[in-house]
C-alpha positions in Angstrom: 49.2 16.1 13.4 46.2 14.7 14.1 44.2 11.5 12.5 42.4 12.8 9.3 45.4 14.5 8.2 47.5 11.9 8.7 45.2 9.8 6.8 44.9 12.3 3.9 48.8 12.3 3.7 49.2 8.7 3.4 46.8 8.3 0.8 48.8 10.7 -1.3 51.9 8.5 -1.0 52.5 6.8 -4.5 51.6 3.0 -4.4 54.9 1.4 -6.5 53.5 -0.6 -9.1 56.5 -3.3 -8.4 55.6 -3.9 -5.1 53.5 -7.7 -5.7 49.9 -8.5 -3.9 50.4 -10.4 -1.1 47.1 -11.7 -1.7 45.9 -11.2 -5.2 49.7 -12.5 -7.0 49.9 -13.2 -10.8 47.9 -16.5 -11.3 50.5 -17.2 -14.1 53.2 -16.2 -11.0 56.2 -19.3 -11.5 55.8 -22.2 -8.9 59.7 -21.6 -6.8 60.2 -24.6 -5.7 59.4 -28.6 -6.3 55.9 -29.5 -7.0 55.0 -32.8 -4.1 53.8 -36.0 -5.0 49.8 -35.7 -4.0 46.8 -36.3 -5.2 45.0 -34.5 -3.1 44.0 -30.8 -3.2 44.5 -29.8 0.2 47.4 -30.7 0.6 48.6 -29.0 -2.6 49.4 -25.2 -3.3 47.6 -23.7 -5.6 50.4 -23.5 -8.2 50.8 -27.4 -7.6 47.1 -27.7 -8.7 47.3 -25.3 -11.4 50.5 -26.6 -13.4 48.9 -30.3 -13.0 46.2 -28.9 -14.8 48.4 -27.7 -17.3 50.3 -31.1 -17.7 46.5 -33.0 -18.0 45.1 -33.7 -15.1 41.7 -33.1 -15.9 39.5 -35.4 -13.1 38.6 -34.4 -10.0 37.3 -36.2 -7.4 34.3 -35.4 -5.8 33.8 -37.6 -2.3 31.2 -38.0 0.6 31.7 -39.8 3.6 30.1 -38.1 7.4 30.1 -37.4 11.2 28.0 -39.8 13.1 28.2 -42.5 15.3 29.8 -45.8 15.1 30.1 -47.7 17.9 32.3 -47.9 20.4 35.4 -48.9 19.0 35.8 -46.7 15.4 35.8 -42.8 15.3 33.2 -40.3 14.2 35.0 -39.3 11.0 34.4 -43.1 9.6 33.8 -42.6 6.5 36.3 -40.2 5.8 39.2 -41.8 7.0 38.2 -44.4 4.2 38.0 -42.4 1.4 41.6 -40.7 2.2 42.8 -44.1 1.5 40.4 -45.4 -1.1 40.2 -42.4 -3.3 44.1 -42.0 -3.6 44.1 -45.6 -4.8 41.3 -44.5 -7.7 43.1 -41.0 -8.2 46.2 -42.7 -9.4 44.6 -45.8 -11.0 42.7 -43.4 -13.2 45.2 -40.8 -14.1 45.0 -37.7 -14.8 43.1 -36.8 -11.4 43.1 -35.1 -8.1 40.9 -35.8 -5.2 38.8 -33.0 -3.6 38.4 -32.2 -0.5 36.3 -34.7 1.6 33.0 -33.7 2.1 32.3 -34.8 5.9 28.7 -32.9 6.1 25.9 -34.8 4.8 22.4 -35.6 6.2 22.8 -37.9 9.9 18.9 -37.6 10.3 16.2 -35.1 12.5 18.4 -32.2 13.7 15.2 -31.8 16.3 14.3 -33.5 17.4 17.0 -35.8 16.8 17.1 -38.8 14.8 18.8 -42.4 13.3 22.3 -40.6 14.3 22.0 -37.8 15.4 20.6 -39.5 18.5 24.4 -39.8 19.4 26.9 -37.1 20.1 29.1 -35.8 17.7 26.8 -37.1 15.6 26.5 -34.1 12.7 23.7 -33.9 9.8 22.2 -30.9 7.7 19.5 -31.5 5.8 18.8 -33.0 2.2 18.1 -28.9 0.8 21.6 -27.9 2.7 23.9 -31.2 1.2 23.1 -31.0 -2.4 23.2 -27.0 -2.4 27.1 -27.9 -0.6 27.9 -30.0 -3.1 26.6 -28.0 -6.4 29.0 -25.4 -5.0 31.6 -27.4 -4.7 30.9 -28.7 -8.3 30.6 -25.5 -9.3 34.0 -24.4 -8.4 35.7 -27.0 -9.5 34.0 -26.2 -13.4 35.4 -23.1 -12.7 38.6 -23.6 -12.2 39.0 -26.0 -15.8 38.4 -29.2 -14.5 36.6 -31.0 -17.5 34.9 -34.7 -16.0 34.0 -34.0 -11.8 33.4 -37.8 -10.5 30.8 -38.2 -7.6 31.3 -40.9 -4.5 30.1 -41.8 -1.1 30.9 -44.1 0.8 27.3 -43.7 2.9 24.1 -45.3 2.0 22.4 -42.1 2.8 24.6 -39.9 0.2 23.4 -41.7 -2.6 20.9 -40.1 -3.5 21.9 -36.3 -3.1 24.8 -36.8 -5.5 22.9 -38.2 -8.4 20.2 -35.4 -7.8 23.0 -32.8 -8.4 24.8 -34.2 -11.2 21.9 -34.5 -13.1 20.6 -31.3 -11.9 24.8 -29.9 -13.8 25.0 -32.1 -16.6 21.6 -30.6 -17.9 22.9 -27.1 -16.5 26.1 -27.7 -18.2 25.3 -29.3 -21.7 27.1 -28.7 -24.1 29.8 -26.7 -22.4 33.4 -29.0 -21.7 32.9 -29.7 -17.9 31.2 -33.0 -16.8 29.6 -34.5 -14.2 28.9 -38.5 -13.0 27.6 -40.3 -10.0 29.5 -43.5 -10.0 27.4 -45.7 -8.1 30.0 -48.9 -8.3 31.6 -47.1 -5.6 29.2 -47.8 -2.8 29.2 -51.1 -2.7 28.7 -53.0 0.6 27.9 -56.7 -0.5 30.0 -56.4 -2.7 32.6 -55.9 -0.4 31.2 -58.4 1.7 31.5 -61.2 -0.9 35.0 -60.0 -1.7 35.7 -61.2 1.3 34.0 -63.9 2.2 35.6 -65.5 -0.4 38.7 -64.9 0.6 37.9 -66.8 3.7 36.8 -63.9 5.9 33.0 -64.8 6.5 31.8 -61.9 10.2 28.8 -62.9 12.8 27.1 -59.5 12.9 27.1 -58.5 16.5 24.8 -55.3 16.4 27.2 -53.0 15.6 27.6 -49.9 13.6 30.8 -51.7 12.7 32.5 -54.5 10.6 35.7 -56.0 9.0 35.6 -53.9 6.6 35.5 -50.5 7.7 37.8 -51.9 10.4 40.4 -53.3 8.7 39.7 -49.9 6.2 40.6 -47.2 8.7 43.2 -49.0 9.6 44.4 -48.9 6.8 45.1 -44.9 7.0 45.3 -44.8 11.3 45.1 -47.7 13.7 44.5 -45.5 15.8 41.4 -44.3 14.3 39.7 -48.2 15.2 41.6 -47.9 18.8 43.7 -51.0 18.5 45.8 -50.2 20.7 42.6 -49.6 23.4 41.0 -52.6 22.1 44.3 -54.8 22.8 44.9 -53.9 26.5 40.7 -55.0 26.9 41.1 -57.6 25.2 37.8 -56.7 22.5 40.3 -56.9 19.3 37.4 -58.0 17.5 34.7 -57.3 15.6 32.1 -60.1 14.6 33.7 -63.2 15.5 37.3 -61.8 13.2 40.4 -61.5 15.0 41.9 -58.6 14.3 45.7 -59.2 15.5 47.6 -58.8 14.1 47.2 -55.4 13.7 49.4 -54.4 9.9 47.2 -57.6 8.8 44.4 -56.0 9.4 44.9 -52.8 7.6 46.7 -54.7 4.6 43.3 -56.6 4.7 42.4 -52.4 4.1 44.3 -52.0 1.4 43.6 -55.6 -0.3 39.5 -54.0 -0.5 40.6 -50.4 -2.0 42.7 -52.0 -4.7 39.3 -54.1 -5.2 36.7 -50.5 -4.9 39.1 -48.4 -6.8 39.1 -51.9 -9.7 35.1 -51.0 -10.1 35.1 -47.7 -9.8 37.2 -46.7 -12.0 35.5 -49.4 -14.6 32.1 -47.3 -13.6 33.6 -44.0 -13.9 34.7 -45.0 -17.6 31.6 -46.4 -18.4 29.9 -43.1 -16.4 31.9 -40.9 -19.3 31.7 -43.3 -22.2 35.4 -44.0 -22.6 
């Protein structure tokens, strides 16, 4: 039997209506197992997200980080590591909130010829146009799924203008609809973090590295490896800007204190932005 005849016979075989489509399941299919306790959308199944929204979750945080040089001790995903820690605290304080996948691709300098962070291997940069288009599509996707409030925050200075632009454009385009979007500048406040640390006895002398105690401690609260803890101890370099980082758990505890400080300010900013 040749292939053409065989293909024709296959087409004549009736499809069984009772066989579910594994690629496009019924959106109202019941969840067969218990949900996990996470605020991160990428760690949840689509059913867990759907059911969380049915139970009142109506807010989503879109956080922007970056991939860039961060001195000799911190991984290039510094901002993304920090956001993984602090956005969970913000979401749980705010309530009824999930965290979208952290956006790692942001403007980091010209690609050709390389400028700013792009002069260092490992950095990934996008144009401002690409960045804003990416944010627009991400937020549009979340709106399509029914989220009522979308919050834009960023952990890097170069991210802020693009987020503000996108929030303003989409607010105008979505006026009168059920979904609101806001850029919340209160989250990005390095001066406030520095003062918080100084008020609690942490004083730094800058060493000219793209690194400081605030970044190191916040990263350590998520992953000691991300700040190369053991390697620095072995090399006798477990300090930053004149501040001793040992013991490691104490540094991580400082990171968690900074999370709480930033979360309180950000939640207040979110409530203000949405007129609550």
